[in-house]
N, C-alpha and C positions, 0 to 999 in steps of 0.2 A: 784363191787359197783361203781356207778357214782355219780358225784356231780357237781355243777356249779362252774365256775371260773370267776373272775372279773379282769378287768384292774384296776391298782392302779395309780393314778396321783400323782407323787412325787412333793413336793413343789419346788424342784430345777427347775421344768419346768418354773416357773415364771422368774427365773434368766436367763435361757437359751433363753426364748422367748425375753426377754429384750435385749439380746446380739446379736440378729439376724441382727441388723442394722449396716451398715458399717461406719456410722458417726453420730455425734450428730444431725447434720442438717437433715439427712435422718430420724432419729427417730421423730423429731419434725414435719417433713412433714407428717408422718403417722397420727399424731393428727389433722393436718389440713385437711387431706383427710376425716377424720371422720366428720369434720364440713361441708365439701362439701356434703357428703352423708345425712347430717341432714338438708339440704336446707338452710344453712346460706348464707347471702349475704355480710356479713362482718366478718373478723377475725382479731383480734388484738393480736400480739405476743409481749411480753415484755421480753427482754433478760437481764441477769445480766452482770455487768462489771466483767472481769476476776478476779479470786481470791477473790471474795466477797461471802457473805452469802445470797445475794439476790435470790429471787425465779424466776423461769421461769413461765410465765403465758400465757396461750393460751385461749382466750375468743372469742366465736362466738355467733351470734344471730340467731342460727338455731332453730329447733323445740323443742329442749330440751327433757328430758325423765322424766316420772313419776316413781313412786315406782315399779309398775308392769313391766315396760319396763326394768328398771335396773336389777331387779331380774331375769327376764326370758330371756332377750336378752344380756344386757351388761355383766353380770356375767357368761355367757355361753361361755366357752373357745372353740375356733376354730369354732365358729358359722359363717357360710357364710351368709352374708346379702342377697344374691341372692337366698337362698334356697326357694323352693316352687315356683320358676319361677319368682320371683321379680327381675327385672333387673334395674329398675330406681327408683329414689327417689319419695316420695309421692307428693310433691308440685310442684317442677320445672321440674320433670321428667328427672333429671340428671342420667347419667349412673353411677351406684354405683361402688365405688372403693374398699370398704371393702370386701375382698374375703376370707381371712384366719382366721378372727376372733381372731387375736392376737394383734391388734393395741392398745388395752387397756394397754398392757405392754410396749409400746414404750417409755413412759416417764421414765420407770425404767432403761433405758439405761444410762441416765445421772444423775438420782436422786434416792435417797433411799426412799423418801416419795412422794406420789402423792395424791392430794385431788381433787376429782371430785365434782363439784357443778353444779346442773342442775335445771333450772327453767322451769316449764311446767304448764301453766294455773293455777291450783289450789294448787300447791305444790312446795316446794323447797326440793331437795334431796342432801345429802352430803355423799360421800363414800370415805373412806380413804384406801389406799394401802401402806403397809410398806414392803419394800423388805426384810429387816432383819427378820421380823416376818414370812413372807411367806417362806423364804428359810430355816429358822431354825426350823420350825415346824416338829415334829416327826411323825405326821400322814399323811393322804392324804391331797392334796391341797383343796379338797372340804370340809374338816373339819376345815380349818383355819378360826377362828372368825374374822370378818371384822367389823369395826366401820361404821355403816350405820344409818343415821339420816334422818327422814322425817318430814318436817314441813308443816302442812296443812294451807296454806294461799294463798289467791288470789294474783297472780303476774301479773303486767302489761307487764313484759318483759319475753321473752323466750330465751333459749339458754343454752350453757354449758361452763363451765370454768374449765380448768385443771391447778392446781397449783403444781409445782414441787419444792420441797425443799430438803435440805441436799444433795446438788449436789456433785457428785463424783469429788474430786479435782485432781484425777490422770488422768482425761481425759481433752482434750481440750474443753473449753466452746464453745457453738454454736457461730459461727461467723456470724454477721448480713449479710455481703455481700455474703457469701457462701449460706446462707439460702435463701436470696432473689433471688439469681441467680437460685437456684434449683426450687423455687416456680414459677418463671416466666417461666421457661422452661415447667413446668407442666401445669400451668393455664393461661399463656399469659396475655392478658389484658381484661379478661372477665368482663364487666361492672356489671354483676349480681353476681360476687364473688370477692370482693375487699379484699386484704390482706395488713395489715400494720405491719411492724416490727419496734418496738421502735418509732412508730408514723409516719414513712416514708412509703408511698405507694410503693408496689412492682411494678416495671415497667421496661421498656426497658433500662433505664439508669443503671440498675444493671448488664447488660450484659457486659462481657469483650470485648474490641475491640475499634474501632475508633468512637468517639462521637463528634457530632457537635451541636452547638447552633447558629441558624441563624435568623436574623431579616431583615426587609427591603422588605417585600412582597408588591408589587405594589398594590395600591387600599385600602385594609382594614388596618386601622391604628392600630399599636400595635400588629399585628399578628406575631407569632413566630413559627419557625420550629426547632424541636429537634429530632435527630435520632442517632441511633447506628448501625454501621456495625460490627456485632459480628465476632470474630475469633474462636468461639467454633465450634466443629465438630458436636455436638448434634443437632438434628433437632429441630428447634424453633417452638413453637406453635403460631399461628396467626401472621406471619410476615407481614410487610407492614407498611404504614403510616396511622394513624388514624386522624380524624378531630374532635377536641374537641371544641364545640361551647358553649360559656358561661359555661364552666366547665363540659359539658355533651358530652360524646362520641356519635357521630351520624354516623350510618351506620357501615359497616365492614371496616377493614384496606384494603388499596389498594396501588397500585404502581403509580397511577396518570399518566398512560400511559408509564411508564418506561418498563413495561412488553411487550410492542410492539416494543421496540428498539432492533434491531438485534445485536447491538454492546455489549449488556449486557447479559452475560450468565444467564439463568434462575436460576441456582443453587446459583450464587452469589447474585442475587436479593433476594433470600429467607433468606439471612443473615441480611436483613435490618428490623429494627423495630424503629418506632418513631411516632410522632404526630405533628400536626399543632394546635396551640392554637389560637383561634380567637373569637372575640365578634360577637354576632348575627347581621346579616345584612339582609335586605329585600331580599327574594328570594333565600337565601342560602340553607335552609332546607325545607323539605315538611311540610305540615300543621300539621301532627301528630308527627313531629320530629322523624320519623322512618328512614329517609334516606336523602341523599343529592339531591338537585335539579340539575340534570345534565345540565340544560340550564342556570344556574347561571353564570353571567360574573365574579363574585367574585371567584367562584369555578374554573373557567378557569384560572384566575390570580394565584390562589394558586397552581394549578396543574403545571403551567409553572414554577413557582419558585421552586417547589419541584423537578421537573425533572432536572432543571439546577443544583441545589445544590447537590442533591444526586448522579447524574451521575458523576460529577467531583470527588466526594469522592469515588464512586465505582471504577472509572478508576484508581485512585491512589492506592486504596486497591488491586484491581485486578492486577495491574502491580507489586506490591510488592509480592503478593502471587504467581503469575505466575513466577516471577524471582526466588523465593525461590524453586519452583518445578523444574524449568529449571536447577538451580544450582545442585540440587540433581541428575538430570539425565544427567548432562553435559558430564561426561566422556563417558557415553554410547552413547550419540548423537555424540560426537567428533569421536569416533571410527567408527561409521557408515558413517559419512560424509567423513572421510578420504578414504573410499573405492570408493567414487564417483569421476568422473573426476573433476579436479580443477575448470573448467569453470561452473560447475553445482552446486557447493557447496553453493554459496550465495543464489541462488533461493531455494535450498533445505532447507536452514536455515530459510528463510522466511516462507516456508510452515510449518515447525515445529512450528514456532511462532503461526501460525494460528491454528494449531492443539491444542496447549496448551491453547489457548483462547477458542476454540470451546468446548473442553471437560473439561473445568474448573470444579474442584470439584471432579473429579474422582481420584482414587488412583494412586500412582506412577506406580504400576504394570500394570494397565490398560492403562495408558498413554504410557508406554513403549511398550505395545503391538501394539497400533495403530501407533506409530511413526515408529516402525520396519516395519510394513506392508506398511506404506506410503513411506518410503525410498526405499523399494523394488519396489513399483509402479512407482517411479520417474525415473526409468531407461527406461520407455517406450518412444518411439520417439514422440508420439503424445503429450505427456506432455510438452516436451521441445519445440515443435513447437509453442504451445500456449504461452510459456514464451517468445519466440522470438517475437511473435506478440505483446505482452505487451511492450517489450522493444522498438519496433518500434512506437507503438502508444503513448508512453510517450511524444514524441515530436510532436505529431499530434493533431487531434481534440479530445476534451474532451470526446465526445460520443464514439469515437473509442476506447479510453483508457478504458472507463467504460465497453464497450462491451467485450474488451479483458480480463479485470479483471473478468467479469462474466463467461466467457468461462474458465478462469483459475480455478475458484472455482468449476465449474461444472465438469471439467475434473479431477481436483484433487480428488473430491469425487468419481467420476466414477472409476478412476484408483485404488483408495484404495479399493473400493467395488469389483472391478475385481480381485485384488490380493487376497483379503480375500476369494472370491469364489473359486479361484484356490487352495488356501490352504485347503479349505473345501473339494474340489474334491480329493486332495492328501490324506486327512485323510480317505476318503471313500475307496480309493484303498488300503491304508495301513491297514485299518480294515479288508478288504477282505484277504489280505496277512497274517495277524496275525491269522485269523480264519482257514486258510488252514493247515491241519495236515502235509502236505508235506513241509511246509516252514522251512528252516534251519535258524540257528542263523546268518550265513553269509549273507543270503538274507536280514534279518532285519537290520543287520549292514550296509549293502550297502544302503538300503533305508533311513536310519536315520542319517548317518554320516554327510551329508550336509544339513540336515533339523533339526538342533538342537532346533529350535523353538518349536518342538513338546514337548520337555522336559521343556518348560517354556521360556518366552522371555528373562529372565536373563541369560539363557545358550547360547543364540544366538551369543552373542558377545565375548564368550570365544575363544580367538585366540592364538595359540601357535607361538611364534616368531621363527625365523630360528635357532638361537643359541640353544634355549631350545629344539627344535625339534631334532636337531642333537645329543645333549647330551643324550636325552632319547632314540633315535634310536640306538646309539652306545651301551648304557647300555642294552637295551632289546635284541639287536642282540647278545651280548656276553653272556648274561645269558640264553636266550631262543633260543638255536640252536640245530641242529640235530633233534633227536626225540622229543625234547621239543619245537620245533619251533612253533607248533600250540597251545602251552600252554601260550603264551604271552598275556598280557592284550589286550582287544579288542580296546579301544579308550581312549587315555589319553590326556587331554587338559590343558593348563595353560594360565594365563594372563587375567583373568576376571577383571571387574571393581574394585572389592574388593580384587584383588590378589588371588582369589580362584583358586584351581586346581581341576580338575574333572576327575574321572576315571569311565567310563561306561563299564559295562559288559553285553553283549547281550546274551540271552539264547533263545532256541527255544520257539515259542509261546505256545507250550504245556508242557513246562518244569516248574514243581513246584520247587520253590527256597527253598532249605533246608540249613542246617548248613554247608554242604560240599561246596556248591557254595559260601556261604557268607565268609567262612574261606579262600577260594581261593582268593577272591577279597581283603580281608584284608591283605593277604600275599603280593599281588601285591603292595598294598599301602605302606606296611612296607618297601618293597624293594626300592621303589621310593623315600622315605623320604630323604635319604642322599644326593640326587641330588638337593634338594630344600633348600630355606632359612629356618633357624631353626624355625621361627614362621609361616611357611606356613601351610595352611589348605587344606587337600585333602578330598574332598567329594566323596563318592562312590554311584553310582546308579547301581543296578542289576535289570534287567528287563526280565521278562518271563511271565508265566501264572499267578502265584500268589505266595505268601509266604506260606510255610508249617506252619500250625497252631501250630505245636510243637515247632517252634522257637518263644519263648515268647518275647524276647527282642533283640535289635540290638545295636551294638557299636555306639558311637557318630559319626555323619557324614555319616552313612551308611543307605541307603534307598533301600527298595525292592518295585518295582512297577510292575503292570501288564500292558501289552500292552492295554488291554481293558480300564482300568481306565485312562491311560495316554492319549489315543486317545480321550476319552470322555471329559477330562479336556481341551485339546487343542480345541476341537470343541466348547465348551462353550465360550472360548475366541473369537473365530471367529464369533459365533452367536451374541455375545455382540457387536462386531464391526459393523456387518451388521444391527443390530437393531438400533444402534446409528446413522448410516448414513441415515436411512429411517424415523427416528423420527423427 
């Protein structure tokens, strides 16, 4: 006998869905996303003072909902607003944000009770949600009775208001500055979607970082420039400087020519957000107020002032951030510079400064990659011939000096590119060697011992000092002798930037790494520990074809790699360098 079966929706689902948000601010953002989808042009958020009984209120002037929409759409759990091919909102054609259909429970993250009031043309609807009633109900969630009131009356206003009461005192109350920062990152300065938190408009001033308020623009009286250079890592929506004329934003944010300045890294420029506030003057905006008149003399004066003030602030910010990154990489840079002849170190240091500026905004790992390649390239004779030309031109004609500097820059980039292509060629040959069934582990050891950059640029500078090398050699020679001589560790290095020690075990390219090989490497590590400081960390890399899938887990500090994946990873680093040099 067969019968039908049905899913049952447990009331605890309401609690679980309400707890999916990682912060109170994130939960409130979900309610504001709903206002965006409803084509609101203004949202007002009222937050309570900490440890009070005040309500949280989120009010928008969007389309609102009638009784049928609330019953068929709002009360339908996990309803994707984009179902049926609908991708944009009805009025303003905004790309819809509501995808999971659980935003209605967002308010229950911070409150026990939520009242929805929605105005829509000829009716006002009120719906109450009580978390306690929902979660303590013994039946299915679809059977929980809800207080739903419909008042048939014409309304001049439309929109929706969410009122959250009985706030959870065990949680941090929503913080205005955190909420505003989150909302600015999401919505920027969209003039068709303004958000106010406790009466304050969400804007660029809510971003953390360097803020300036400048006056004195030549020409227009009373004009002001306000801007922030944010230190946040998150990508900012609508960066740039806006022009607010008589309280209205005209045109799109721009950089007023700063984006054509070669001294300013584009990534740094994207951290700028601000606006110029100015009264209307003849010829500044187009007749329809849709854009700025690019021929306006006032606009030219504003642009000049913006470039001057923002560039100074950017230079200061850039200098601080470059210095911070340089400090993090200093030990690595110092070790590489010490390998160069003394007469070349000052010029190499200057080149590194240029690299840090050119590739501003990239991670420390990527910067370390290109610095390493650049320092390799600096050993070429042609590079130093140009440096000599620069030194001679310094006391000569200005144009000669400028030409020498230009040659220096071109040759610097050419040599970095040449070195990167040489490494790419090495990887090609190494790949062929690794795919040859006849290749031994000794051959792979020979190929990689002096090319540790293949294992990552952080491994390149691991250098073993003479005293340490002698101690290890004496120990290994006494322990692994006679018939056991070929059983000694393949490569053991020490003295990295972080005091790291590294043991590399090379296996044949067709060797699957199993528990036996891993245990052997761990034994080597255990034997070497007494020779090192008590707090020393020894990392182990075992490289072969792949790890045996039967080996479910590895000890801390032990990594099993394949030659294929290691070569692919190194090639991606080289490809990144070549792409940066040609962009």
